[in-house]
C-alpha positions as CSV (number, residue, x, y, z in Angstrom):
1,M,-15.0,-36.8,33.9
2,P,-18.6,-35.8,32.9
3,A,-19.8,-32.5,34.3
4,V,-22.5,-34.2,36.4
5,S,-23.5,-37.8,36.4
6,V,-26.1,-38.1,39.1
7,I,-27.3,-36.0,42.0
8,I,-27.0,-38.1,45.2
9,E,-30.3,-38.4,47.0
10,G,-30.5,-36.1,50.0
11,V,-27.7,-34.0,48.8
12,E,-28.7,-30.4,47.9
13,L,-26.7,-28.1,45.8
14,R,-26.2,-25.8,48.9
15,H,-24.6,-28.7,50.7
16,L,-22.0,-28.8,47.9
17,E,-21.7,-25.0,47.8
18,F,-21.0,-24.8,51.4
19,F,-18.6,-27.7,51.3
20,L,-16.7,-26.0,48.5
21,A,-16.5,-22.7,50.2
22,V,-14.9,-24.4,53.2
23,A,-12.5,-26.5,51.2
24,E,-11.3,-23.6,49.1
25,T,-10.8,-21.1,52.0
26,G,-9.6,-23.6,54.5
27,S,-11.8,-22.1,57.3
28,F,-15.4,-22.1,58.3
29,T,-15.0,-18.4,59.3
30,R,-13.8,-17.5,55.8
31,A,-16.4,-19.7,54.1
32,A,-19.0,-17.9,56.1
33,R,-17.9,-14.5,55.0
34,R,-17.8,-15.7,51.5
35,L,-21.4,-17.0,51.7
36,H,-22.6,-14.1,53.7
37,L,-23.8,-16.5,56.4
38,V,-23.1,-17.2,60.0
39,Q,-20.5,-19.7,60.8
40,S,-22.7,-22.1,62.7
41,G,-24.9,-22.4,59.7
42,V,-22.1,-23.4,57.4
43,S,-20.8,-25.8,59.9
44,A,-24.2,-27.5,60.3
45,T,-24.8,-27.7,56.5
46,V,-21.4,-29.4,56.0
47,K,-22.2,-31.9,58.9
48,A,-25.5,-32.7,57.2
49,L,-23.6,-33.4,54.0
50,E,-21.2,-35.7,55.8
51,H,-24.1,-37.5,57.4
52,E,-25.8,-38.0,54.1
53,L,-22.7,-39.5,52.5
54,G,-21.7,-41.5,55.5
55,S,-18.1,-40.2,55.7
56,A,-16.1,-37.3,57.2
57,L,-15.2,-34.8,54.6
58,L,-13.1,-32.4,56.6
59,I,-10.4,-32.6,59.3
60,R,-11.1,-29.8,61.8
61,S,-8.5,-28.3,64.0
62,R,-8.0,-24.8,65.7
63,Q,-5.4,-23.9,63.2
64,Q,-7.0,-24.9,59.9
65,V,-9.4,-27.1,58.1
66,S,-8.2,-29.6,55.7
67,L,-9.7,-32.4,53.6
68,T,-9.9,-36.1,54.4
69,P,-9.4,-38.7,51.5
70,A,-13.3,-38.6,50.9
71,G,-13.3,-34.9,50.9
72,E,-10.5,-34.9,48.2
73,A,-12.4,-37.3,46.2
74,L,-15.7,-35.1,46.4
75,L,-13.9,-31.7,45.7
76,P,-13.6,-31.9,41.9
77,R,-17.0,-33.5,41.5
78,A,-18.7,-30.8,43.8
79,R,-17.0,-28.0,41.6
80,A,-18.2,-29.9,38.4
81,A,-21.8,-30.1,39.8
82,L,-22.0,-26.4,40.7
83,D,-20.3,-25.4,37.3
84,A,-22.8,-27.4,35.5
85,V,-25.8,-25.8,37.3
86,R,-24.4,-22.4,36.6
87,A,-23.7,-23.2,32.9
88,A,-27.4,-24.5,32.6
89,R,-28.6,-21.2,34.2
90,D,-26.6,-19.2,31.8
91,A,-27.8,-21.3,28.8
92,V,-31.3,-20.4,29.7
93,H,-30.6,-16.9,30.0
94,R,-29.1,-16.8,26.6
95,T,-32.2,-18.3,25.0
96,Q,-34.0,-15.4,26.6
97,G,-31.9,-12.9,24.6
98,A,-30.1,-11.5,27.5
99,L,-27.3,-12.2,29.9
100,H,-27.8,-11.6,33.6
101,G,-25.7,-11.9,36.7
102,T,-23.3,-10.0,38.9
103,V,-19.5,-9.6,38.5
104,T,-17.5,-8.6,41.6
105,V,-14.3,-6.9,40.6
106,G,-11.4,-6.2,42.7
107,T,-9.4,-3.0,42.0
108,L,-6.5,-1.1,43.2
109,T,-6.9,2.5,44.4
110,S,-5.1,5.3,42.5
111,I,-4.4,3.0,39.6
112,D,-5.9,4.2,36.4
113,L,-3.9,2.2,33.8
114,V,-7.2,0.5,32.9
115,D,-10.3,2.7,32.1
116,L,-12.7,1.0,34.5
117,P,-15.5,3.5,34.1
118,G,-15.3,3.1,30.3
119,L,-15.2,-0.8,30.6
120,M,-18.2,-0.7,32.9
121,A,-20.1,1.7,30.6
122,A,-19.4,-0.6,27.5
123,L,-20.4,-3.7,29.4
124,R,-23.7,-2.1,30.4
125,D,-24.4,-1.2,26.8
126,R,-23.7,-4.7,25.7
127,H,-25.2,-6.6,28.5
128,P,-27.6,-4.4,30.6
129,G,-28.7,-7.2,32.8
130,V,-25.1,-7.6,34.2
131,T,-24.1,-5.7,37.4
132,V,-20.5,-4.9,38.2
133,R,-19.5,-4.4,41.9
134,L,-16.1,-2.9,42.5
135,R,-14.2,-3.9,45.7
136,A,-10.8,-2.5,47.0
137,S,-8.6,-4.0,49.6
138,M,-6.6,-2.2,52.4
139,T,-3.9,-4.9,52.0
140,G,-3.3,-4.2,48.4
141,S,-2.8,-6.9,45.7
142,A,-2.1,-9.6,48.3
143,G,-5.5,-9.0,49.9
144,L,-7.2,-9.0,46.4
145,A,-5.5,-12.2,45.6
146,G,-6.7,-13.8,48.8
147,Q,-10.2,-12.7,48.1
148,L,-10.1,-14.2,44.7
149,R,-9.1,-17.6,46.2
150,E,-11.8,-17.3,48.8
151,G,-14.4,-16.6,46.2
152,L,-15.2,-13.2,47.5
153,L,-14.2,-11.8,44.1
154,D,-14.9,-13.0,40.5
155,V,-12.0,-11.1,38.8
156,A,-9.4,-8.6,40.1
157,F,-6.7,-6.1,38.7
158,L,-3.5,-7.0,40.5
159,G,0.0,-5.7,40.6
160,L,2.5,-8.5,40.0
161,P,5.9,-7.8,41.7
162,G,7.2,-11.2,40.3
163,P,5.9,-14.5,39.0
164,P,2.1,-15.1,38.7
165,R,0.6,-15.8,42.2
166,A,-0.2,-19.4,42.9
167,G,-3.8,-20.5,42.5
168,L,-4.7,-17.7,40.1
169,S,-5.0,-17.5,36.3
170,T,-3.4,-14.1,35.2
171,R,-2.9,-12.1,32.1
172,L,-0.5,-9.1,31.9
173,L,-2.1,-5.9,31.0
174,A,0.6,-3.4,31.5
175,A,4.3,-3.0,32.7
176,E,5.8,0.2,33.8
177,P,9.3,1.1,35.1
178,A,9.5,2.3,38.7
179,V,11.5,5.4,39.3
180,L,13.1,6.6,42.6
181,Y,11.8,10.0,43.5
182,V,13.6,12.2,46.1
183,P,13.0,15.8,47.4
184,A,14.5,18.4,45.0
185,A,17.0,19.4,47.6
186,H,18.1,15.8,48.3
187,P,21.8,15.0,47.6
188,L,20.9,12.4,45.1
189,A,18.9,15.0,43.1
190,R,22.2,16.7,42.0
191,K,23.8,13.3,41.2
192,G,20.8,11.9,39.4
193,R,21.8,8.2,39.7
194,A,22.5,5.7,42.7
195,T,22.9,2.0,43.3
196,L,20.7,0.0,45.6
197,A,23.6,-0.1,48.1
198,E,23.6,3.7,48.2
199,L,19.9,3.9,48.6
200,A,19.8,1.6,51.6
201,D,21.4,4.5,53.7
202,F,18.2,6.7,53.2
203,P,14.7,6.5,54.9
204,F,12.1,5.2,52.5
205,I,8.3,6.0,52.2
206,D,6.4,3.0,50.9
207,S,3.0,1.2,51.0
208,P,2.3,-1.3,53.7
209,A,3.2,-4.9,53.3
210,G,0.9,-6.7,50.7
211,F,1.0,-3.9,48.3
212,T,2.8,-4.4,45.0
213,N,4.8,-1.2,45.3
214,R,6.3,-2.5,48.6
215,A,6.8,-6.1,47.3
216,M,8.6,-4.8,44.3
217,A,11.1,-2.7,46.3
218,D,11.5,-5.4,49.0
219,H,12.4,-8.0,46.3
220,A,14.9,-5.7,44.8
221,F,16.8,-4.9,47.9
222,A,16.7,-8.6,49.0
223,A,18.2,-9.7,45.6
224,A,21.0,-7.0,46.2
225,G,21.7,-8.5,49.7
226,R,20.8,-5.0,51.2
227,E,18.3,-3.8,53.8
228,R,16.4,-0.5,53.9
229,E,14.3,1.2,56.5
230,V,10.7,2.2,55.7
231,T,10.0,5.0,58.1
232,V,6.5,5.9,56.7
233,E,3.8,3.6,55.4
234,V,1.1,5.1,53.2
235,A,-1.9,2.9,52.1
236,N,-3.0,5.5,49.3
237,V,-0.1,5.0,47.0
238,G,-1.2,8.1,44.9
239,T,-0.3,10.4,47.7
240,I,3.3,9.0,48.5
241,G,4.8,11.7,46.3
242,D,3.4,14.4,48.6
243,F,5.4,12.8,51.6
244,V,8.5,12.7,49.5
245,R,8.1,16.3,48.6
246,A,7.7,17.1,52.4
247,G,11.2,15.8,52.9
248,L,10.1,12.6,54.8
249,G,12.0,10.1,52.7
250,V,12.6,8.7,49.3
251,A,10.3,6.4,47.3
252,F,10.0,4.1,44.3
253,L,6.9,5.1,42.2
254,V,5.6,4.4,38.8
255,P,5.6,7.7,36.9
256,F,1.9,7.7,36.3
257,L,1.2,8.0,39.9
258,V,3.2,11.3,40.2
259,R,0.9,14.1,39.0
260,D,3.0,17.0,40.0
261,L,6.8,17.0,39.7
262,D,7.2,20.2,41.6
263,G,9.6,19.8,44.5
264,L,10.6,16.3,43.3
265,A,13.6,14.9,41.4
266,A,13.8,11.4,39.7
267,V,17.0,9.3,40.3
268,H,18.0,6.5,38.0
269,V,18.9,3.2,39.8
270,T,22.0,1.8,37.8
271,D,22.1,-1.7,39.1
272,H,18.5,-3.0,39.0
273,D,15.5,-2.7,36.7
274,L,12.5,-2.3,38.8
275,R,9.2,-2.9,36.9
276,W,5.6,-2.7,38.1
277,Q,3.2,-4.9,36.4
278,L,-0.6,-4.9,36.2
279,A,-2.5,-8.1,35.5
280,I,-6.2,-9.3,35.5
281,A,-6.7,-12.4,37.4
282,T,-9.3,-15.0,38.2
283,A,-9.2,-18.1,40.5
284,A,-7.7,-21.1,38.8
285,T,-10.0,-23.5,40.5
286,R,-13.3,-22.0,39.5
287,R,-14.9,-21.7,36.1
288,P,-16.0,-18.1,35.4
289,S,-19.7,-17.4,35.1
290,A,-21.2,-16.1,31.8
291,A,-21.3,-12.6,33.3
292,T,-17.7,-12.8,34.3
293,R,-16.6,-14.2,31.1
294,A,-18.4,-11.3,29.4
295,F,-16.4,-8.9,31.5
296,L,-13.1,-10.8,30.8
297,D,-13.9,-10.8,27.0
298,L,-14.4,-7.1,27.1
299,V,-11.0,-6.5,28.7
300,E,-9.5,-8.8,26.2
301,E,-11.1,-6.8,23.4
302,W,-10.0,-3.4,24.8
303,Y,-6.4,-4.5,25.8
304,P,-5.5,-7.5,23.5
305,T,-1.7,-7.1,23.9
306,L,0.7,-5.8,26.5
307,P,1.1,-2.1,25.9
308,D,4.6,-0.9,24.9
309,R,4.9,2.5,26.5
310,A,6.8,4.3,29.4
311,A,3.9,5.8,31.2
312,G,0.2,7.0,31.0
313,S,-3.2,5.5,31.0
314,V,-4.1,2.6,28.9
315,S,-7.3,3.8,27.4
316,P,-8.7,2.6,24.0
317,S,-9.7,5.1,21.4
318,A,-13.3,5.4,20.4
319,A,-12.6,3.5,17.2
320,E,-11.0,0.5,19.2
321,R,-14.2,0.2,21.1
């Protein structure tokens, strides 16, 4: 299919942009949030597009918005048209000797496996016309993945508790073993090892649902056919060790998150290998802009292969930069 064959008379690019936002998010409300507009404006613009094309594009219901056959036919062509316009804009900027644009990056709190300040400084030196905006989510990696699909983020650093998430293109950057931490006076501290069945008898401290740390442990216990009780939920995963130290429960953590081992003991889980993974992700249905591509290229340059190490921060040396 050619990128763009003809612009239909009466159809503006914003019509296609609004239609695409609704189609990809499945909601006028989420589309309005993505476009930073009011919902009524988005709805009116999509209705105008349907009027111009003489066909209904969306099936509207209280629960969700889905595509009609006409909408399904338009969707890839709308993406192609908008991609072509963005590529044309990028091509003009390249002839001017400078790259411009904004990259909105989703990131995880307390996670420093990637040197984000260094990456941003290197991108600014290479492309001073590119602006990077950092965004975090109070619902962890699941929230970031949703924002990627909705077009609120261009790229995100995600934890992966299992297979890659649907609708996303991902590349693994780091993999870390998860360790069970208990208070130093805990019965398991003297034993030094335990099975998941034994651990199910103890109260857990963990992140809320949606965070990779939580999903990783939940998947492990489900695979073992056991249930555990999470008695304390902490959104800032970097502080979970403090709650363990206070004797409020036990927790699975990646070692780089535990800055101070005083009052804590590590316990080896003998019947399951829990591994926390960090990936960089983009939406599979959208072509990255030139500015986003420049950011991704820099990440690829700094972190070309999966690091083989037990813990610590992935940070390139000055020579590698």
